[in-house]
C-alpha angles and dihedrals in degrees: 000000000000127000122192121195120187127203138174103066125123138097117337129173118239108268093032130114132268125209119171127182131195124187121200121203134174130047101358114176126206097250105065148123129217121201154150133250130180138203127192123196111284093007135099123256113266140193116259101173143319133202127196128220086255092054102254113146132208125187131198114252092242094056106036111138093015106074133045122208122196136163142204107219091193091061100029090233130140128200136202120201136180136157125210098035119202130211090249088065092072111114144109105284114210126200115223136190131191125185141170124228136148092005092302136102119228129198128201132183134201121225091254134245124237121233118194120186118201124201 
């Protein structure tokens, strides 16, 4: 019922800026959270940041102070921003949505967008 489409990945030089976008469409309910996870080769998928429909944010321990998450509720779109990228930021970034309806939680994932950081 929910489709997530990421954009903004690609090749970025170290020290450059990151701006990812994820647009959600379909049956979006009022109680929800949008966020970003990432997975580098040989590593586990980890939380980057989430933001609820009410605007509350949560950041992964490894990225606090380095990334900024925001959203536009009128467009059901979430953004991830960061300046001064480092090579270790290279990963596949996945958009995620979690929502609550009919006393159940539902989780949806985007296809992922590859970020490559050159040095």
